[in-house]
C-alpha positions, 0 to 999 in steps of 0.5 A: 484553478486547474493544474496545468501539469496535470490537465495537459496530458492524456486522461490516463496519465492525469489519473496516475498523476493525481494518484501519485500526488495523493500517495505523496500527501498520504506518505508525508502524513505519516509521522514515523520515518520508518512507517513512511519508508515501509509504506513507500515500499509497499505502495511502489510495489502495488503501483508496479503491479498495477502498471504491469497489469494496466490497472489504474490504482483508483480503478483497482478492485478487490479481485486485483488485490486478491491476484496481487497477493498470491504473486507476492507469496510466490515471489517469496515474501513472508506473510508478515511482509504481505500483511504489512503491504496490505495494511499500507494499501488499506491506509492509502485507499482510506486516504483516496476516499478522503480525497474523493478519488474513489467512492469505496476502498477495494480493501474492504473484506481483503483477507490478510495472511495469518501472522504470529502476533509475537516476533519470531526473534527469541527474546531473553526474559528480564532474569536472563539478560546479561549485565 
């Protein structure tokens, strides 16, 4: 049965609404509250960029993401934060593929910034820890 809250609006809004529903289901499917919060911030950032540039997220292509990524850099985001945002988008678009909203993820072959594998925070070795 069609959803009247989706079908009663114009096609562009319908696409946005369906995308938001899939994003909500995708976020809910993440068990970790910390991951949900991080991914929620990431997807809101991407959706904001899409609205600003008149791109519906399901219509996003690799070149859109490759334009968004340097904008994040210019805004001052650290490479690790950008990498996390791209990881969130990869997961989101995988969910969109599974939900048949898109045929192929635009995240395929998107280059991520290089990040250190180790945390930038200094850790004490076991022998140097207080106590």
